[in-house]
N, C-alpha and C positions, 0 to 999 in steps of 0.2 A: 716803500713804507710798510712796516710791520703794522699789524691789526691786533687790537686788543677789544674785546667785548666784556662789558662790565655790568653785572647784574647785583642787585641788593635786596634784602628783606624790608628795606625802607628807601625813601629818596634819597639819591646819591648826589644831587646838585650839579648835574653836568657841566654848568657853565663857571663853576669855581675853578679860580687859576690854579690851584694846587694839583688838580690833575694834568692840566695840559703842561704846566711849568715842570712837574716831575717826569712826566711820561711824553716828552716832546718829541721823540723819535717813533712815536705810534701813532696811528690813526685810532681815534677813540670812539667806539659805538656804547650808547647806553640802552639797556632795553627796560621796558616796564618792570618796576619793583614786583619781587615775588613770582615773576613768569618765568619760572624755571624750564619749561618746555623748549625754550629757544636753543637750549643745550643741544637738542636732537634735531630741532625742527627748522631752523633759521641760522646755526653756526655754519661760518665758511670754513675752507679748508685751512685757510692761512691764519685763522685767528686763533690767538690766545684767550683765555678767559679768566676773569675774576670774579669769583662770587663772594659777596659780603655778607655775613649773617649777624645779625645782633639778635640775641636769643631771646631778648624782651619781646621782639615782633612776633616770635614763632613759638614759644613755650608759655604755659601758664602754670599756676600753683596745683590744678587738678589734673596737668596733662604731663607730668615729668615721671611718670613711671616708666619703667623699661618698655613694656607693653605699647603703653601710648606713644612714647618716643619713637618706637619701632614702627608704629602705625603711620605717626606723622613724617618723618623723615625717610622711611624706606623707600618709597617711590622716588624721592630726590635723588638718593644714594644711586638707585639703579640707573636713573637718566645719566649721572655722573660717569657710572660704569661704563654705559653704551657710547658716552662722548669721546672717554678716554680710550676705548677701544676701536674707535672710528678714527680719530684725528691724532695727528703727532704732536700738534703744539699744546703747550702745557696749560693746565687748569691749576689754579691758586685760588684756595678757600681761606678767607680771614673771617675769624671766629672770634665774637665778645659778647659778654655778658653786661650790658652798660648800667643795668639798674645798681642804684646805691642800697645798701642794707645796713643794718646795725650791728657790727661785728662783734657786739658783748650778747646779742640777743641769739646769734647762731654759733656762740663760742662751743658748744657741746654736739651741735649738728651742723650739716651745710644748708646753706640757702637752696632751694629748689633751682634756681637758675645755675649756682655751682654744679648740681648733680648732674643737670642737663649737659653743661658744659663739658665735663668730663667724660660723658658717657659717648657725646657725639666726637670729640677730639679721639677718643680710643678708636672708633668706627673708620673716622677718617686716616687715622695713621696706618690701618690696615690696607686701605687702599694706597696709601702711599709707598708703602713696602711692596705692592704690586705692581704698580706703574711708575715707571722712571719720569713720566711728564705730568705728576701730580704732587703738588705742594700744598702744605697746611702753614697758615701765618696765624701764629697766636697773638691776637691785638692785645691781649693783656698784657703780655711783655712788651709788645711794640711801643703800647701806650705808657708805659712805666718811666719812658724817657721823660716825659711832661707830667705825667701824674693824669689818672684817669678823668680826674673831674674836668681838666682843661681839653681833654680829647672829645667829649661829649658836650652837647649843648641843649639845654631844655628848650631854648627859645625856638632854636632851630627846629626841634620837634613839633612844637605847637602852632607854629606859622609856616612851616614847610614840609612837616613830616620826615624830616632829616634828623637822625640820631646824633650825628657827628658836628663838632666845631670845625672852622678851617684849619685849625692845627690837626686835629683827628683826621680830617681827609688828607692832609698832606703827609701824615706819618704813614697812613696807609698806602699812598700813591708812592712814596720813595722806597718803602720796604718792597714794594711789588715791584718795581724796577729792578732792585736789587736781584731778586729771585729771577725774574726774566733774564738780566745780564747774565746771571751765573748760568743759567740753562742753556743759553745759547751761545756762550763763550767760554773758554776754559779758563780756570783759575791758574794764578801764577804757580811756578812749581819748586822755585828756588827762594829761600831766605839767605841774603849775603849778609854776614855779621861782620863788623868791626871786632877787635877784642879789648882793648885798652878802655876803661870807662864806659863799656857796653856789655861784655859777659862777665866782667868784673870790676871793681872799683879801682882806679890807680893806675899807673902806667909800670907795667913789668920790667921794663929797661931801666927805671930809676927806683922803684920801690923794691924789687926782687920779690921771691916769691912769698917772703913771711910778711911783706909789706902790702901786699894787695888787699883791697877790701871784698872779703868773700866769706859768709859765713852764716851763722844762725842768729845772730844779733843785728837789730838796727838795719843800718844801709846794707850791710852784708847779706841779710836775708832777702833784701830786695833783689840783688843779683841772682840768688839762690833760685827765687820765685821765677824771676825772668827766665832762666835757663830750664826750668821746670814746664814753662809753656812752650818753648822751643822744643823740649822733648815731646810734648804733647802733639805738637805740629807733625813732627818726624812721625810719629805713629798713624798720622793721617795719610801720609805719603808726601808730606815736604820734603824737599832736599834743602839739605844746610851747608853752605860753604862758607869760608873764612876768607876776608880780603882786608889785610891788616898791615899796617906799616910799622914793622916791629923787626926784632930779631927772631929768627924762626925756631931757632934751639931754645930760647926762654919761654916762648910761646907753648911749645910741645912739653916743656918742663911743667908748666902748671897743670896741663890737660892729665899728665903722667902721676904727679906727686901731689897736687894740694887735694887734701881731703874732702873738701866742700864742694868740688866740682861735680855738677850733675851731668854736663856733656862729656862725651869720651870722644877719643881719637876718631873711635869707630861710627860715630854720628857726623862725622865731617866728610862729606863726599869728596870734595876738592877743596884747595887752599892756596893763596898767593900772599905768602908773608914776606915782604920784601920794602923796598922804598921806592917802588914804583907808583905812577898814578894808579888809583884804584878803577877807574874807568878800563885802564889798559887790562887789569887784573880780571874784571868781571868779562871783558872780551875773550881773555884767553880760556877762562872758565867755560864760558858759553859754548867755544869752539870744541872744548874738550868733552862737555857733556851732549853736544850734539842739540843744543836749545837755542831758541831765538831769544834776544835780549829782553823782550816783552815779558818773558817767563820768570823774572828776577825782581824780587823785592829787595832794597838796599835799606839797611838799618845801620846807623852810625851816629854816635853822640855829636860829632864835631859838625857845626853848621856850615863851616867851609867846604869840607869834604862833600855835604849833601849838595850844596849848591853847585859846586863843580860838577858832581855826577848828574845833576839835572839839564846842566847846560851841555856836556859833552855827550852824554848818553839818554836822552829824553825819553827813550824807549822803556828804559828800566824804572819801575815804580819805586821812588824814592820817599821814603817814610817821613814825614815831619814828626818827629819824636815828641813825646811831651816834655815840657820843661820841668816838671816835677818828675822826679825819678820813681817815686812810690806810685805813679801812674802807669808806668811801663808794662809790668805784667799783664795787667788788665786790657790795656791798650792793643799789647800784641795779641792777646785772646782773641779781640773781635775785629783783627785787621782784615777788612774784607775783601783785599785782594788774593788773599790765601785761603779764603773760606771755601768749603766745599759742599755742595748739597748732598751729595752722595759718596760714601765711602766704601769701595768695596774690599775684600780680602787681599786683593793683588796691590792696592794703594799701600798697605803696611808694608810691603816688600820692596818698595822704590829705592829706599837708601841702599840695599844691598844690589839692586839692579844698575841703579846708576854709579854705585862704586865700581860695578864691572865694567860699565861703560868707559870711565876715567881709565881703569886699568888697561883696557882694551886701546884707547887712544895713544895713551903713553907707550906701550908696546909696539903697537903698528908703525909708530912714528920711529922707532929704533931700526924697525926692519928695512932693508933695501930691497926685499923681492916680495911684493904685496902677496902673490899667489902662493908661494911657499909657507909664508906666515899664517895666512887664513887657513892654508890645509893644516897646519900643525895645531890650530888651536880647537881642532875635532868639532866641528860645526855639526850640530844634529838639530835639523828642523822635524817638525811633525804637523800635519793637518789634522783639524778637528771638525766633526760636523757639528751645526749649530744646533743646541739643545738647550732645556731648562737649566742645566749646570753652570753654562757659559754665555747664556744670551745677554745677561747684564753687562758683561765684561765686553761682549761685541758691542752693544749699544753705547758703551763708555768710549771705545776706540773711535765708532763712527761719530758721535757728537763732538769729540774734541781734539781728534787728530787733525792737524793743520798743515803741517810741513810736507811730509809724504802722503799726500792724497791728491787722486789724479782729478776727482770730479767735487769732493768735499759736498757730498750729499747726505744729509743729516737723517738718519732713520732711528726710531724709538726700538726698544725692545720687541714690541707687539708687531711693528712694520717688517722687522727682519725676519721674524717667525714665520709671517704671512709670506714673504717674498721666497723664503727658503721651501715654503709648502707649496707655492705656485710653481716654483723651478726646481723641482726636487733635486738635491744633490749638486747644485751648480753654485751653492755657496761654501764657503769654508773658512775656518780660522787656522792660524799658524802660530805655533809655539816655537822656541829655541832654547837649546843648550848648548853651552861649549865649555872649554876649561875655566872660563871666568864665572860659571854657574848656571842656574836656571833662569831665564829673562822673562818667562812666563808667556801669555798669549799675546802677540806683538803685531799680528797681521790679521787683515780681513780682506777676503775677495768674494764678490757675488757678482753672478753673471745671470743674463736673461736670455731665453730662446727666442729669437726674432722670426726665423721661419726654419724649414728643414734643413738648410745648410748655413745658417748665420747665427752665433751667439753675439752677444752684447757684454762687455765689461763695465757694468754698472757702478760698482765700487771696487776700488783698489787702493788700499792704503796700509801703512806701516808705521809703528813707533819711532820715533825720530832717536830713540836710545840705542837701537840695532843698527842704526846707519853705518856704512863702512864695510858690512860684512857681505854684500850683495846678495841679501836675502830676497830682495825685490825679485831678483833673477830667477831664483829657485821657485818663488811663487807664481811667476808667471809660467814655469814650466809645468807646474802641476795643473794651472788653468787649461793650458793648451792640451795637455793630457785627457782632462776631463771631457774638453771640447770634442776632441777626436774620438775618443771613445764612445761619444753620444751620436757621432756621424756627422757632426758640423765641419765643415771644411775651412770656415773663415770665422775669425773673430775680429770685431770692430770694438775700438776702444777710443774714448774720448777724454780729453784734458780743457779742464775749466780754469782759467788762473784766477788766483785769489791774490792779495797782499802777502800770502806767507807759504804759498806752496810752490815758490819759484825752484827748489831742490828737486822737484819731480818734473820740472817742465819738460826735459828732453828724454825722459826714460821711455817712452813708446818708440820714438825714432830711433834711440840709441839700441833698442831691441828688435829692431828688423821691421816694424810697422812702417807702412807707406801712407802718404796722405789719401785721404777718401774725398774725392770730388763731390760735392754738392749735388750734382745731377746723378749721382751713382747711389744715393743712400736708399736702401731699401724701404719702402713706404711703411712697413711694418715697424720701422725704428722711429720714423718721425715724431711720434707721441712721446718717446723717452727723451730725446735729445733736447737740450736747452740752446737758447738762441746764440749764446756767446762760446759754444762748446766747441773746440778743434777736434775733428774726427780723423781716425786713422784705422788702418786694416792690416791684418797678417794672416798668412796662411797657417792654419794648425798643423801642418806637417813640415813645418821649419824645422831642417835639421840641428841648427845650433844655436844657443842662446848664450850671449855673453856671460862670463863667469861661472856657468853650471858646471864646469869640471870641479870647482872649489868644493863642491858638495857631491862630486862621485864617491862612491862608497868603496 
């Protein structure tokens, strides 16, 4: 059971059912209000943290100058900074100014709590840029769902010293749960769309290109705005595919010739435009992209198609789309399963990278000689030392890669840098280019020195979008070369099975590792090994690694 430490600037009513019902997969610990020192004095290694600020508790009219705010909040920010650098689990700060004020009176200048709010949030956002495990929850925006008046409760304040109503606590808890879910589990990667009455109005097979509804007025504008939201998701790294029961030629005619189309052919990574069941289409697309079905979000206007998808492929997130069409653009904009907490520059390249993946799979399926084909595509991998320019990508890979990940150990950027400093030169990233383009940084290897003769493969992972190129074999060769160059004669690797890393289950044995018996484990290794970990060993002088000749220059 995961743990969450909850601290507030005033009483938060620990026994309120909204905490336990929204955060039911966490063991909750409540500290005394305004006792911020717990962040460094009593916080446990496995605890996430929620800090809830109501500025009415912390700021007065005569203490809202920048100097006074720095004096009041500076020590707290330093505690947060220390805690973020010490622990991997996230800290979430929720901030609100609850006091009502006359908007007319402050039409020409901000209320002092507003000034304090914007000053504090700007400081917190700088911390959020620096740390991948730090998040700011703007309660002003969260409470807009029900209205601020309903989120606060004066009666609770005077009788229990709690600022919030039960509804307010529920909104805090539910939004914190969403942030924690996104931190610990990857977002869905693929948006699968129908065509007719989904990205345009009408049925192309019946209405033809001039009869479909798509344009600048009325309902046509709704479909245009929906496509714009899809385009925004693509810019954030979401992959878009089509699954449509249609005549393929007529669908592409709309993409090529209709002047109001926002989406282009190039935006669509893969498609199945035929009369097969859509569940079959998504399974084929998932295989083509090297992704699990849990990475897919399915949007279709037809409730029958949605029900079939829920029944046949329950792993796919099937959206219960709003009945009213005009709600579609905003509903897609806030679709939780596709939301990302952090967007890196690499995410904007996902469309091109997965297009390359789809082309690779289609071409490789046509080839009868795998080795000749892989040599022909001019595979060009490269190692990179961890540094400030790539550490966020390294952490993103570590936190989000599930399929080809031997141990699924999650490290923050700060922990990876610390690991690299402790075992200097024993961690590296891997990028890959081939005739299909640049795939960016797709692999991470971290090793530890156990004793003079033995190294340990702590982290070995690779993005699923380059599966099939045997890049993992090349990565292992680089790891063995590093070990041998440092005088290690033995490399120990482990595998920890999860629900999603079955694809990497036999990697170590397939590459020459042998079982390591429990009674032969070096004593220095024991602190690093997890209870359910299968251990294997290999000599660093091994002569041949499967598939390595594919990469021979």
